[in-house]
C-alpha positions in Angstrom: 21.0 -2.7 -16.5 22.9 -3.0 -13.4 21.9 -1.7 -10.3 23.6 0.9 -10.4 22.1 2.5 -12.8 21.1 6.6 -11.5 16.9 7.0 -13.3 18.5 10.7 -14.8 21.6 9.0 -16.5 19.6 5.6 -18.0 17.9 5.7 -21.2 15.1 3.6 -20.3 14.0 5.4 -16.9 11.9 8.7 -17.0 12.1 10.0 -13.9 9.0 12.5 -13.0 9.3 14.1 -9.9 8.1 17.8 -10.3 9.7 19.1 -7.0 7.4 17.7 -5.5 6.0 20.1 -2.5 5.3 18.6 0.9 1.6 17.3 1.1 -0.1 16.5 3.6 -3.8 18.3 3.0 -4.7 20.5 5.6 -7.1 22.0 3.7 -8.8 19.0 2.4 -12.2 18.4 2.7 -13.8 14.8 2.9 -17.7 13.9 2.1 -18.1 10.7 2.4 -21.4 9.9 4.4 -22.4 6.4 5.5 -25.7 5.4 7.2 -25.9 7.2 10.7 -23.2 5.4 13.0 -24.9 4.1 16.3 -23.5 6.6 19.7 -19.3 6.0 19.7 -17.6 5.3 22.7 -15.5 8.1 24.3 -12.2 7.4 23.1 -9.2 6.9 25.1 -7.4 11.0 25.6 -4.7 11.1 24.2 -1.3 10.9 26.0 0.5 14.5 25.5 3.6 14.1 23.2 6.4 16.1 22.7 6.8 18.4 19.4 9.0 16.6 16.9 10.7 19.3 14.3 9.0 17.6 10.8 11.4 16.2 8.5 11.5 18.2 5.1 10.5 15.3 2.4 11.1 16.8 -0.5 14.9 16.6 0.3 15.2 13.1 0.4 17.3 11.6 -2.5 16.2 8.3 -3.8 17.3 6.6 -7.1 15.6 4.1 -9.2 17.3 1.3 -11.0 14.7 -1.5 -12.8 15.4 -4.7 -14.6 15.9 -4.6 -18.4 13.0 -6.6 -19.2 10.5 -4.5 -17.4 9.1 -1.2 -19.2 8.7 -4.0 -22.1 6.5 -6.2 -20.1 4.2 -3.4 -18.8 3.9 -2.0 -21.6 2.8 -4.9 -23.3 0.1 -6.2 -20.3 -0.7 -2.3 -20.2 0.1 -2.3 -16.6 1.1 0.0 -13.9 2.1 -0.3 -10.2 1.2 1.9 -7.0 3.9 1.7 -4.9 3.9 3.3 -1.4 7.2 4.1 0.9 5.5 5.8 4.3 9.3 6.3 5.0 9.9 8.8 2.6 6.4 9.9 2.4 5.7 9.1 -1.0 3.7 7.3 -3.6 5.2 6.2 -6.8 3.6 5.6 -10.2 5.4 3.5 -12.4 4.3 2.6 -16.1 6.0 2.9 -18.9 5.9 6.1 -22.1 6.0 6.4 -25.6 9.7 5.9 -26.1 9.4 2.5 -24.2 11.0 3.7 -21.2 10.0 2.7 -17.5 8.2 5.8 -16.1 8.6 6.8 -12.6 6.2 9.7 -11.5 6.3 10.3 -7.6 4.0 12.6 -4.7 4.5 13.1 -1.8 1.9 12.3 0.8 2.8 12.4 4.8 3.1 8.6 5.5 1.9 7.1 2.7 0.5 3.4 3.2 -2.2 1.5 2.5 -2.9 1.7 -1.0 -5.3 -0.1 -3.5 -6.9 1.0 -6.8 -7.7 0.4 -10.5 -7.8 2.6 -13.9 -10.4 4.9 -12.6 -9.9 5.3 -8.3 -6.9 4.7 -6.1 -7.3 5.0 -2.8 -4.5 6.1 0.0 -4.1 5.9 3.6 -1.9 8.4 5.1 -0.7 10.1 8.2 -3.9 11.1 9.2 -6.4 11.3 6.5 -7.6 8.4 3.5 -7.2 9.4 0.3 -9.9 9.1 -2.9 -8.0 9.9 -6.2 -10.1 10.1 -9.1 -8.4 9.5 -12.7 -10.4 12.4 -15.1 -9.3 11.4 -18.5 -11.8 9.5 -20.8 -10.6 6.5 -23.4 -8.1 7.4 -25.7 -6.9 11.0 -23.8 -4.1 11.6 -22.6 -2.9 14.8 -20.8 0.7 16.8 -21.2 0.9 14.6 -24.3 2.1 11.5 -22.4 -0.2 10.1 -19.9 -2.8 7.9 -20.7 -4.5 8.2 -16.6 -4.6 11.8 -14.5 -5.4 10.9 -11.2 -6.4 14.0 -9.1 -7.3 14.0 -5.4 -11.3 14.8 -4.8 -11.7 13.4 -1.2 -9.3 13.4 2.4 -11.3 12.3 4.7 -9.1 12.9 8.3 -9.7 10.0 10.4 -6.3 10.7 12.9 -3.3 9.3 13.7 -4.5 5.5 13.6 -1.7 3.8 12.1 -3.9 3.0 9.3 -2.2 0.4 7.0 -3.9 -1.9 4.5 -7.6 -1.2 2.6 -10.2 -2.9 0.8 -13.1 -2.0 -0.9 -16.2 -3.7 -0.3 -18.6 -4.7 -3.4 -21.1 -1.5 -2.5 -17.9 0.9 -2.7 -17.5 1.4 1.1 -13.7 1.7 2.3 -12.4 -1.1 4.8 -9.2 -0.2 6.3 -6.8 -2.3 9.4 -6.8 0.4 12.2 -3.5 -0.8 13.3 -3.2 1.5 16.2 -6.9 0.1 18.0 -6.4 -3.8 16.6 -9.4 -3.8 14.6 -10.9 -3.3 11.0 -12.8 0.0 10.7 -14.4 1.7 8.0 -15.6 5.8 7.8 -17.6 7.5 9.7 -19.4 11.1 9.1 -19.2 12.1 12.9 -15.8 10.2 14.2 -12.4 9.1 13.5 -13.7 5.2 11.9 -16.2 3.2 12.7 -14.9 -0.2 14.2 -16.4 -3.2 12.1 -14.9 -6.1 13.7 -11.9 -7.0 16.0 -10.5 -10.2 17.1 -12.1 -12.6 19.2 -8.4 -12.6 22.1 -8.8 -8.2 21.7 -10.6 -7.6 25.1 -11.4 -3.5 24.3 -11.0 -1.4 21.5 -7.6 1.2 23.1 -4.8 2.7 20.8 -2.1 0.4 22.3 -1.3 -1.7 19.4 -1.8 -4.7 21.1 -1.3 -7.8 18.5 -0.2 -5.7 15.5 -3.1 -6.0 13.0 -1.6 -5.3 9.5 -3.1 -7.1 6.2 -6.4 -7.6 5.0 -7.8 -9.9 2.5 -11.1 -9.5 0.4 -12.9 -12.1 -1.2 -16.0 -11.5 -3.0 -15.8 -7.8 -2.3 -16.1 -7.8 1.5 -13.5 -8.7 4.2 -12.3 -12.0 4.9 -9.4 -12.6 6.1 -6.6 -11.0 8.4 -2.9 -10.8 9.4 -1.4 -10.2 13.0 2.0 -10.6 14.4 0.2 -12.6 17.3 -2.9 -13.2 19.5 -1.4 -10.3 22.2 -3.7 -8.5 23.9 -1.5 -6.0 25.9 0.1 -3.1 24.4 2.6 -3.7 22.2 2.6 -7.1 22.8 3.2 -8.2 19.4 7.3 -7.6 20.1 8.6 -10.1 21.4 6.3 -12.3 19.7 7.7 -12.0 16.1 9.9 -14.8 15.5 6.7 -17.2 15.3 3.5 -15.3 16.8 1.8 -14.7 13.7 -1.7 -15.9 12.3 -4.1 -15.4 10.0 -8.1 -14.8 11.2 -11.0 -15.7 9.3 -13.0 -12.3 9.8 -16.4 -14.1 8.9 -16.0 -17.0 11.5 -12.6 -15.5 13.6 -11.3 -19.0 13.1 -7.5 -18.7 13.0 -6.9 -20.6 10.0 -2.9 -20.1 10.4 -0.6 -20.2 13.0 3.3 -20.2 13.6 4.3 -17.6 11.3 6.8 -14.7 11.4 5.1 -11.4 10.8 2.9 -12.3 8.5 2.1 -9.3 6.1 -0.3 -8.5 2.9 -2.9 -11.7 2.9 -4.5 -11.9 -1.2 -6.9 -14.1 -2.3 -6.4 -15.1 -6.1 -7.3 -18.3 -8.1 -8.7 -20.1 -4.6 -5.6 -19.9 -2.6 -4.7 -17.7 0.2 -1.5 -15.8 -0.8 0.4 -14.0 2.3 3.9 -12.6 2.9 5.8 -14.1 5.9 8.4 -11.4 6.5 10.2 -12.8 9.1 11.6 -15.4 6.7 11.6 -13.6 3.7 9.3 -15.8 1.9 6.2 -15.5 -0.4 3.2 -18.7 0.3 -0.1 -19.7 0.5 -2.0 -21.3 3.1 -2.7 -25.0 3.8 -6.3 -24.6 5.5 -6.2 -28.4 6.4 -2.9 -27.8 8.0 -3.5 -24.1 9.6 -0.1 -24.0 7.8 2.2 -21.9 5.6 3.7 -23.4 2.6 6.6 -21.8 1.0 7.0 -20.4 -2.5 9.6 -18.4 -2.9 12.0 -16.3 -1.0 13.0 -12.8 -1.5 15.9 -11.1 -0.4 14.4 -8.6 1.9 11.8 -7.3 4.7 8.4 -8.7 2.6 5.1 -6.4 3.2 3.0 -5.3 0.4 1.7 -8.1 -2.3 0.0 -7.4 -5.4 -1.3 -10.2 -7.8 -2.2 -10.2 -11.1 -2.2 -13.3 -13.5 0.1 -15.5 -12.7 2.6 -13.5 -11.3 2.9 -11.3 -7.9 4.7 -8.1 -7.2 6.4 -8.2 -3.8 7.7 -5.3 -1.9 10.8 -5.9 -0.2 12.1 -3.1 2.9 16.0 -2.9 4.5 16.0 -3.8 7.9 15.5 -0.5 10.6 16.4 -0.8 14.4 17.4 -4.1 14.2 14.3 -5.7 13.0 15.8 -8.3 11.5 17.6 -9.5 15.0 16.4 -13.0 16.0 14.3 -13.4 12.6 15.0 -16.5 10.4 15.4 -13.7 7.6 18.8 -12.9 8.9 20.1 -16.6 9.2 18.4 -16.8 5.2 20.1 -13.8 3.9 23.3 -15.0 5.6 22.8 -18.4 3.8 23.0 -17.4 0.5 25.4 -14.3 1.0 22.6 -12.0 0.2 22.3 -8.3 0.9 18.6 -7.1 2.0 16.7 -4.8 -0.9 14.5 -2.0 -1.0 12.1 -1.9 -4.1 9.7 -4.5 -5.9 10.6 -8.1 -7.2 8.2 -9.6 -9.7 7.2 -13.5 -9.2 6.2 -16.1 -11.1 3.2 -17.8 -9.2 4.0 -20.9 -11.3 7.8 -21.4 -10.6 8.9 -18.7 -7.8 11.2 -17.0 -9.9 11.6 -13.4 -10.3 11.0 -12.2 -13.7 11.6 -8.4 -13.6 12.1 -6.1 -10.2 13.2 -2.5 -9.1 15.7 -0.9 -7.0 14.9 2.0 -4.8 18.2 3.1 -3.5 19.8 6.5 -1.7 17.3 7.6 1.4 15.0 5.4 0.7 14.9 1.7 2.7 11.2 0.6 3.5 8.2 -0.1 0.8 5.0 -0.6 2.6 2.3 -1.8 0.0 1.8 -2.3 -3.7 -1.3 -2.3 -6.1 -0.9 -3.8 -9.3 -3.2 -0.8 -12.0 -4.7 -2.7 -14.4 -5.3 -1.1 -18.0 -3.1 2.0 -17.4 0.2 2.3 -19.5 1.4 5.3 -18.0 0.2 7.4 -15.4 0.4 10.6 -13.8 -1.2 12.4 -10.1 -1.7 15.5 -9.6 -0.3 17.3 -5.8 -1.3 19.1 -3.9 0.6 22.6 -3.6 1.3 23.3 -7.4 -0.4 25.2 -10.3 -1.9 22.2 -11.6 -4.3 21.6 -8.4 -6.0 25.4 -8.9 -5.8 25.2 -12.7 -6.8 21.4 -13.4 -10.7 22.0 -13.8 -13.0 19.5 -15.0 -17.0 19.2 -14.8 -19.7 17.3 -15.6 -23.2 19.3 -16.9 -26.7 18.1 -17.6 -27.6 21.7 -18.9 -29.1 21.2 -22.5 -27.1 22.5 -25.2 -29.4 25.4 -26.5 -30.0 26.7 -23.1 -26.6 26.8 -22.9 -26.1 29.6 -25.5 -29.4 31.0 -25.0 
């Protein structure tokens, strides 16, 4: 399949856009209720901003193409992917349908960022809310005659615009997220925008200043363990001048810097005894040598690498094109020129054995950036319910403990 294939004309691709409308979730209410928190510190007052005209995300034109073997690989392994693009406000669920085609199902959630999920549940970070979606189908059930999973938005907790990045799920089910604006890790609070649970030692205070651009989170045994930051700056927006070699990986539990000298590191993931991550400023997937505190490159990918999910012996790597001269001064720009390559927007499936790209998805048109990716094991053909459609009103499911005889009486 060539890169120019349009999904509407390609027999191997099914696109389920369903004319999505802008979904901001103004009427969603969360019922998360963690234990009461200690008295919260008053947050700094927000600076007044000039109102901006909202973009009509429904009118963006997005074209999709993929490798010829992707549908078969997804179907044989009973896998799907959740992919987010905050730039276009979209979450894509990519699976395989009954006709052996790649299926793209998309919904619009403004500033869709970190995503983590499985066959039963998906969490998604948005512009000012953290969403929880639940699959309502039982094993071997389908909806609309084809989808084997149907994710319904059940909660959206309002947290404000924290520039929420990556997410993790503790072993007790609590959500942990990277609060990039305040340079900390945080959890949901029943009363406040967030509950701060950790910050780097070099960050002197919690302030809405994005000082070090804390961005990625690796969970180990159900607990937050490693984070990535673009630098160790303790001043407002200080990371932007240190993109080339100021990046670090920090052990959350010991506060130790376990890897340094990185270029815009993102998306750390613990897998089979190794800490993998994306050195976005050089365009490389690699792993951390803890003894040398150094990054070991494994594979080059043609784009700004951000968003990583690993299953078995393969990694799904998200790729973005440059924005606002982002590549300027970075090694990635030099690497692309050396290879006579253009940057991608899409996903590449990379072998952890030899670094080869085994499958890929490419996005073109009005989309140029990918943020996060999550493999969905044991999910073949998923869909998601939106907020501004008839389905959100009419699709009603329930549990009951009422005995059958009492119900009949």
